[in-house]
N, C-alpha and C positions, 0 to 999 in steps of 0.2 A: 613557180612555186615549188619548192624542194622538198624530198623526201627527208629521212634519218640521217642520211648520208651527206645532206647539205648542213647539216648543225655541226657549229666547233666543235671539237673533242677538248676534256679540260684536260690541262696541263698533267704532268706525273702518271700517265698510264703505263702500268709494267706488264708483259707478257703473261699470257694466262691466268693472271690473277686481277687485269685491270687496275682500277682505281681503290681496291680492299685495301692497299697497303695505307693510304694517305686517308683513308676513312677509319683507318683503325688507330693511327698513329696520332692524329690531331683534328677529329671529324669536322669542328666547330669554324677553327679557322680555315680548312679546305673548303667547306662551304660557302663560308660568307668571303672568299677569295671570287666563287665563281662569274657573280654579276660582269668582273672586270672581260670576262670572256662572250659575253652577249646576253640576250632576253632569254635565249634556251641554249643550253649546252648539252652535250653528250657525256654521260658517264658510263663506266664499264665496270660491270661487279662479275669476275669470270668472264662466261662466254655471253651474258647479257647484258645488252643496250638500256640504258634509262636515261631519259629526257629530262634533266632538271630548269624546271621553270622557275627563273630568275625576276621576271617582271612582275610587279604588281596586278596590273590591268589584265595581262593575259592568265594569271593566277585566277582571279574571279573568274574570268571565262569558265576555266578549267572547275571550279567547284559550284558554281551556279549550274553547269550541265552537265549534273549527276548522273544522270543516265546514260550520256555516252563516255563519262571519265568515272567508272564505276568502282568503289572501293576493290582494291586486290593487291597481290604481291605478298613477298615472304612475309613482312610485320603482319599484314592482316590472316595470312592463313595460319601463321603460330598465336595469334591474338585472339583468332576464333577456336582453338583447342582450350583456350580457357573459359570466354566469355560465350561461346556457342554464336547463334545468330542475333545477339542482342541489337540495342538502337545503336551502336557506336559500329557496329563490325556487321552488320547485315546487309545484303544487295540491296541497290536501288529498286528489284522489283517487291522486296519485303519493307522496305522503309517507311512508306507514307501510313499505312497500315498501323503500324509498330509506334509511329510518332504519336499519331492521334489517341491510341489507346494509352502510351505514357503521359501526356499531356496534362491530364487533370493531377497528379503528381505533383507538378511542379507550378499550379495556380498561386497567383498571391494570395490568396486568402489563408493557406497552408503555411505559409513562411513563419510568422509572429513564433508558432509553434517549434520551429526548426530552430529558430534563432536561440529560444529558452534551451532547448538540450545543445546548441552549440557555446553560449555562454557559460552553461552549467556544468559543462562537462571541462571545459577550458580551465573555470577558476579550481573545480578541482583538482586537476592538473598541476595549477600552478601554486596551489596552497602544501602541495607536495615535493616543492623546489628547497634548496636551500640555500642560504647567501654563501657565495664562495667558490661553490660547488661546479665542476667543468661538466656542461653535457654534450652527448652526441646528438646535435639538434635535429638532424633529420630523423633518428630514431623516437624522439621524443616527439615531435608533430607527426610522423607517421603513426605512431599509438594513438596519438588523442583525433587524429582524424578518421581511423580507422573506426573508433569508438563510437565518433559521432555520426558517422555511415549507418552502423549499426543500431543505433538507437533512434534513428530517424526514420529507420526501414522497417524496425522491429520496435514497436512502442513498449510491449513488454517485455520486460529484463529477460535477456537470454542467460542459460547459467554460466557461473564465472569460466567453467572448463569449457563449453561449447565456444564461449568469446575469446579464449586464450588459443583455441585449437585455429578459429579463423584468423586471427593476426596472424599467427607461426605460418599459416597456410599463405597468407598475402604476401610476408617476408620472403618465402622460399620461392614462389611464382615470379615474383617482379626481381628477385637475385638471380633467376634462370631461365628468363625470358630471353634476354637480349642474348644469351649463348645459344638458344635454339634459332634464333632469328639469322643471326650468321653463319653459323654451323651449316656447310654442305648437306643436301638432304641426303646423299650416301652416308653422312656420319651420323645423323641426326639422332638415329634410331640406336647409336652403340649406347651400351647401359654404363655411363659413368655415373660416381657417385651424385655429381650435379644434377643429370638428366633424369636419376630415379626419385630425387627430392623433388624437382620441377612435377614430373609426371602424378606423384602421389599427392603432391600439395593441389593440384588444379583437380585430381578425382576427389580429394575428401573434401575440399571446398565445394564441390557442385553438390556431393552426396549430402553436405553439412546442411545446406540451402533447399534442397529437395524433401529432407527431413523434416524442418524447418514450414514449408509451405503445406506438406500433408498436413501436420499438426493443426496449422490453422483452418485445413478443410474440415477436420473432425470437430474443430472448435465452433464454427460455425457463428460465432458472436463477431460483432463489428469491432474494427480496432482504427482507430485514428492515428493511420501513420501512411508512410508510403509503401508498402507491401497490400495492406488493406486497400488503397486506392487502386493498385493495380488489378488487384483481383475483384474488384468491382465494374471497372471499367467496361464501359459498351462502345462499339463503334457504329454508329448509325450509317455509315458508307458502306457496311458489307453487307450481303444477304445474309439474312438467317438461313439455317442454324450456324453455318461453318463460319468462323474466323471473327465472329461479331466478340467475343471475348478471349483473353491470352489464355494459351491451353498451361497446363504443368509445366512443359517443358519449355515454353516460352516464359512463363514467369520465372524460371530459375537463370534462364539467359538473361533477363532484366535486372533481376535481383543479384547478382553476380557482377554484372556490369556497372550497376549502379555502386556496388560496395569498393570496386576494384578501382574505376574512374573516382569515384568519390574519397579516397583516402591516398592515394598514391599523386596524383598530380598536385593536389593543395596542400599536399604537406612538403612538397618539394617547392613551392611556392611561398611556402609560409616561413621556410627552412632560410630561403636565399634572401625574402625581405628581412629576415632577421640578421642576416647576416650583411647586408648592405646597408643597415641602420648601424651596426656595429662602425661601422667605418665611416658614416657620416653623420659628426656628433649634433652638427647644427639641425639636420633635419629632423634625427632622434628628438631632440629636446624640443622644437615645434610639435612635436606629435606627443609628446609627454603634456605640454601645455595644453594641445587639444583634448585631449583625453580628460584631463584634470576639468577643464571646465566641462564637459558632456557627464563627468560622473558627479560632477558637483550638485545637478540636475538630478538625481539618483541612478539605478543599476544602468549599465550598458544595455540595451533593447532595441530589438526590430526596429520601433516606432522612431528611436535615436539613431539610425542608421545613417540618414542625411546629414546629419552633424557632424560626423566624422568625415570631412572632406578631405584634410592630408592623408589620412588612413588610406581612404579611398584611393588618392594617387599614387601612393606608395605602393600599392598592388599593382595599379596600372603599371604604374613603370618598371615594377618587378617582372611581370608576366610578358612586357617588352625585353626587358633584355635575357628573359630567361624563361622562354614558352617551354611548358612542359611536354607539350607535344612538338618536338623540332626537327622531325623529318618523318613525312609520310609518301604514300604510295597511292596511285591510282591505274586502272589499266583501263585500254581503249575497248570499249566492246564494237564499237564499228570505225570504220575510218572517217578522220574528223581533222579539220584546219584547225591549227592554231598558231597564230603569228604568221610568218614565214613558211611553215612547213605544212606539210600534208602528211599524218602519221595513220598508218595501218591499225584495224583491229588487232587487239593483241598485246599493241606497243604499251611499255609501264612509263608511266609519268611520275616524277616526283618532285615534291616541294619543301620548303623549309618555311615556317614563320620565323625563326632564329635568322635567315639568310635574308627577309625581308624586312626586320625590324633592325638590322645592323647597317643598312646601306643609307651612306653618308649622303646621297641625294634626299633622302627621302627623311633623315632625322638630323638635326644638328647635333655634333659631338655622339654620335651612335653609343659609344661603347661606355659615355658616361652614366651616371645614374642620377637623374634632373626629376624628383617628381612634379616640381612645379613647371614642367613643360605641358603638363596636362592640363592649367589652367586655362590656359586658351590656345589649345592645340590647333595648328595649321599643317595638320597631317591629312594624305590623300585618305579619301574613305575605304580604297584598298590596301592601305598601308599596316594596317593594324588586324592580327587576326590570331591571338593566342584562343580564339575557341570557334575558328574554321569562318565559313560564310557561307551562304545558299541554306537550300532546305535542309541541310546537314547539320549546320552551325548548332553547337552543341546544347542540348536542351537543358542542359544542367549549369549554365551560364551564371544565371541571377544568383542558383544555389550557391555555386562556388565563390561569386564575387562577395555575399553575404557572409559566408563563412571566415573567408578569410579575411577582409576589413574585422569583424566581430571577433575574433580570435586574436589578432594582431593587438586589436584593442584593449582585450582582456589583460593580454601578457604584457604589454607596455605599461599598463595602467600600474602593474605591481612591481615589474622586474626592468632593469637595464641587462643586455647582456652583450659580452665584452669580450674584445679579439685576446685569444690565450697566445697567437704568434704573429709576427709580422708576413708569412706567408701570404700572399693572392690568394683569393678565391678561386677554386678550381671543380671542374665538371667532372662528374663520373657519367662514361659510356653506358646508356641503358635505354631502354625503348622510352621511358621520360628522360627529361634533364633534370639530374640531380647534383647538388654539389658532394663533393668527395671530401670524405673525412672531415666534416664542419664539426669542430668544437669551440665551444662558446663559454664565458663564466658566467655564473649568474652573480650581480648585483643587486640587490633589495632597494628601490628606492624609498627614500625615507618619507 
């Protein structure tokens, strides 16, 4: 069994900077090409070696053994600046207790209320659209999903000014985060305008959440929302008095985590789904027929979610083609074997759901938008992972799927979104996979 040196090196390595030019120039094409080199492939990012896992079974081994393959690397270092040690970024040592405390907020009994907020805010949004208008789809979806995240976390209406501030902070954070990730540590503290805006936004967002939590503590009354559930949660597996409840700092970490992850990834998924439907009129027509059948029975509610089968497949296929989390890293905490290699503690592992989802040996015509492939799927169990796997599988998966399907149904019940140009759909380089400069024309359905 060999070490890192036995793992093949990806092509295109440049002295001093390694594969950084290839990743910046066309990251998705570069990453999708790596399985041709083997199940494990070496990448160089400056002086650092990263091992990319290209095989779905080896990747499941990494994700399931999260004690040995812990969350870490430049992405998580920057994310922790924003999210703290929330559920998505905390190390293995903190994760199990946090997940037990957060679990009640995602119990099934809460979803009818969540769904009502999702459909109500979507209806409010689309009622403000006008026939023939050209919209920036990602901006529209980000504003909508951020408002849904705020409504489900804080049932009492926030002041309009605070809502706008939090939306602005979210935009500045997501706009500056990728620059912070790819900027060398020696330059990350240079006070550029972008860096200052990013720092101000992340500090201001956390301060806003801290203010909301402090006000809720003073209020003392029960609130039927996600924050209230987190504040009331008790962990029976932690010895009292320490750790049985979330501290105010931990509450801030969790609320900021659920706000950012509840807005940005879902908005990207919805924007991609609407763009894909705009180029697939046959699928769009069938989706309209499905939504019309469901609405003929009454408003779209959580209880009618199972009737939206095609809408669900559209979201599933969109997440396959464009998983929001497209690249992640893990850090080895102990010497470990993975496939044919034995890697030392401290080694960095990378993996990409986008890479796995685009493998032609796992998916027929992997670059095509085919929602019906999920009617009777023959996909290896490890080959679909937009929400991860193992104990750290996204706790908000059901929430995200519910929101994406309900919002998509509400939009397509009223509107068609038509292409403005013939340019192909392009992706923007970000910490999440996002459509670049996506504009579509609104056409109201008869």
